[in-house]
C-alpha positions as CSV (number, residue, x, y, z in Angstrom):
1,M,0.0,0.0,0.0
2,I,1.3,3.4,-0.9
3,T,0.6,6.0,1.7
4,E,-0.2,9.7,0.8
5,Q,3.3,10.7,2.2
6,D,4.9,8.0,0.0
7,R,2.8,9.2,-2.9
8,E,4.1,12.8,-2.6
9,H,7.7,11.5,-2.4
10,L,7.2,9.2,-5.4
11,I,5.6,12.0,-7.5
12,G,8.6,14.1,-6.9
13,F,11.0,11.2,-7.6
14,L,9.3,10.1,-10.8
15,G,8.7,13.7,-11.9
16,G,12.4,14.3,-11.8
17,R,13.0,11.4,-14.2
18,V,10.4,11.8,-16.8
19,D,9.6,14.8,-19.1
20,C,7.1,16.7,-17.0
21,R,6.1,18.7,-20.1
22,V,4.3,15.5,-21.3
23,L,3.5,13.8,-18.0
24,T,1.5,15.7,-15.5
25,R,1.5,15.3,-11.7
26,R,-1.9,13.6,-12.0
27,E,-0.7,11.1,-14.5
28,I,2.3,10.2,-12.3
29,N,-0.2,9.7,-9.4
30,D,-2.4,7.5,-11.7
31,F,0.7,5.4,-12.5
32,L,1.3,4.8,-8.8
33,D,-2.2,3.2,-8.6
34,Y,-0.7,0.3,-10.6
35,C,2.3,-0.2,-8.3
36,E,3.3,-1.2,-4.8
37,L,6.2,-0.1,-2.6
38,L,8.7,-2.7,-1.3
39,S,11.7,-2.6,1.1
40,V,14.4,-5.2,0.4
41,P,17.0,-5.6,3.2
42,T,20.6,-5.4,2.2
43,G,21.9,-8.8,1.0
44,Q,18.5,-10.1,0.1
45,I,17.8,-11.3,-3.4
46,I,15.3,-9.3,-5.4
47,A,15.1,-11.7,-8.3
48,D,17.1,-14.9,-9.0
49,I,18.8,-16.7,-11.9
50,G,16.4,-18.9,-13.8
51,E,13.3,-17.0,-12.9
52,V,11.1,-15.3,-15.5
53,G,10.4,-11.7,-14.6
54,E,6.9,-11.2,-13.4
55,S,7.5,-7.6,-12.2
56,L,9.3,-4.5,-13.2
57,Y,11.1,-2.6,-10.4
58,F,12.2,1.0,-10.0
59,L,15.0,1.5,-7.6
60,L,14.0,4.4,-5.4
61,E,16.7,4.2,-2.8
62,G,19.8,2.1,-2.4
63,E,21.7,0.0,-4.9
64,A,21.3,-3.4,-6.5
65,S,24.0,-5.7,-7.7
66,L,23.8,-7.9,-10.9
67,I,25.5,-11.2,-10.0
68,V,26.4,-14.4,-12.0
69,G,27.6,-17.8,-10.8
70,P,26.6,-20.1,-8.0
71,R,26.0,-18.5,-4.6
72,E,29.3,-19.8,-3.2
73,N,31.3,-18.3,-6.0
74,E,29.3,-15.2,-7.2
75,V,30.8,-12.5,-9.4
76,E,29.3,-9.0,-9.7
77,V,28.9,-8.0,-13.3
78,G,27.0,-4.7,-12.9
79,R,25.1,-2.4,-10.6
80,I,21.8,-0.7,-10.8
81,L,21.8,2.8,-9.3
82,T,19.0,4.8,-7.6
83,G,16.5,6.0,-10.2
84,E,17.0,3.1,-12.6
85,M,14.7,0.3,-13.6
86,L,15.6,-3.3,-13.0
87,G,14.2,-6.6,-14.1
88,E,13.1,-5.3,-17.4
89,M,14.9,-7.7,-19.7
90,S,13.3,-10.9,-18.4
91,F,10.0,-9.1,-17.9
92,F,9.7,-8.1,-21.5
93,D,11.3,-11.1,-23.3
94,R,9.9,-13.6,-20.8
95,Q,13.2,-15.5,-20.8
96,P,14.8,-16.9,-17.6
97,R,17.1,-14.5,-15.9
98,L,20.8,-14.9,-16.5
99,V,21.8,-12.8,-13.5
100,R,20.8,-12.5,-9.8
101,L,19.6,-9.2,-8.5
102,R,20.6,-8.4,-4.9
103,S,20.0,-5.5,-2.7
104,I,23.4,-4.0,-1.6
105,G,24.7,-1.0,0.3
106,K,24.2,0.4,3.8
107,Q,20.4,0.8,3.6
108,P,17.7,-1.5,2.4
109,A,16.6,-1.0,-1.2
110,R,13.3,0.7,-1.7
111,L,11.6,-0.4,-4.8
112,L,8.5,0.5,-6.7
113,R,7.1,-2.8,-8.1
114,L,4.9,-3.0,-11.2
115,P,3.5,-6.6,-11.4
116,R,2.8,-8.1,-14.9
117,L,-1.0,-8.1,-14.4
118,M,-0.9,-4.4,-13.5
119,Y,1.4,-3.7,-16.5
120,E,-1.1,-5.4,-18.8
121,R,-3.9,-3.2,-17.3
122,L,-1.8,-0.1,-17.7
123,R,-1.2,-0.9,-21.4
124,L,-4.9,-1.1,-22.0
125,E,-6.1,1.7,-19.7
126,R,-3.3,4.2,-20.0
127,P,-1.3,3.4,-23.2
128,F,0.5,6.8,-23.0
129,L,2.0,5.8,-19.6
130,A,3.0,2.4,-21.0
131,V,5.0,4.1,-23.8
132,L,6.8,6.3,-21.3
133,L,7.5,3.3,-19.2
134,L,9.2,1.6,-22.2
135,E,11.3,4.7,-22.8
136,Y,12.3,4.6,-19.2
137,A,13.3,1.0,-19.6
138,L,15.5,1.8,-22.6
139,I,17.2,4.7,-20.8
140,S,17.9,2.4,-17.7
141,L,19.4,-0.3,-20.0
142,D,21.5,2.3,-21.8
143,H,22.9,3.5,-18.5
144,L,23.8,0.0,-17.5
145,Y,25.3,-0.8,-20.9
146,R,27.5,2.3,-20.9
147,R,28.8,1.6,-17.3
148,T,29.5,-2.0,-18.2
149,S,31.2,-1.1,-21.5
150,T,33.4,1.4,-19.7
151,D,34.3,-1.2,-17.1
152,V,35.2,-3.7,-19.8
153,A,37.3,-1.1,-21.7
154,V,39.2,-0.2,-18.5
155,L,39.8,-3.9,-17.7
156,N,40.9,-4.5,-21.3
157,Q,43.4,-1.6,-21.2
158,Y,44.8,-2.8,-17.9
159,I,45.3,-6.4,-19.2
160,H,47.0,-5.2,-22.3
161,N,49.3,-2.8,-20.5
162,I,50.5,-5.3,-17.9
163,G,53.2,-6.7,-20.1
164,K,54.5,-3.4,-21.3
């Protein structure tokens, strides 16, 4: 359940991440009717390898780590930062997850969750909001891709300069 105080905070948060010239405060508030608020303690898994995404998540506070490998030998391959979406790849392509999503950092991760059923309703009832949601997903994926590409480039440069 999203309280009125949470709603005000979320309207400000989402309003700072979407083009408010095309999305009104009322539309943001309407979008929140499709969502629920979650708090995930540090270290807890948000979504696991092999699952098919049944929800989209927006990271409101904290950080999430993208992890591969068995639990006893995990390797972090990326991070989701505050303000970004997570879980969108498996949600949209309905393929099993290849990475584990875990809450990390000093504070629990606060997430806005949009379950598949509510997304389907949103698409039918508020198609304009659904299109903006897809744009948000693309931007979040772009941010992750750019950070990961930079990390790979730095690692590659380091590896090739070791022998010199």
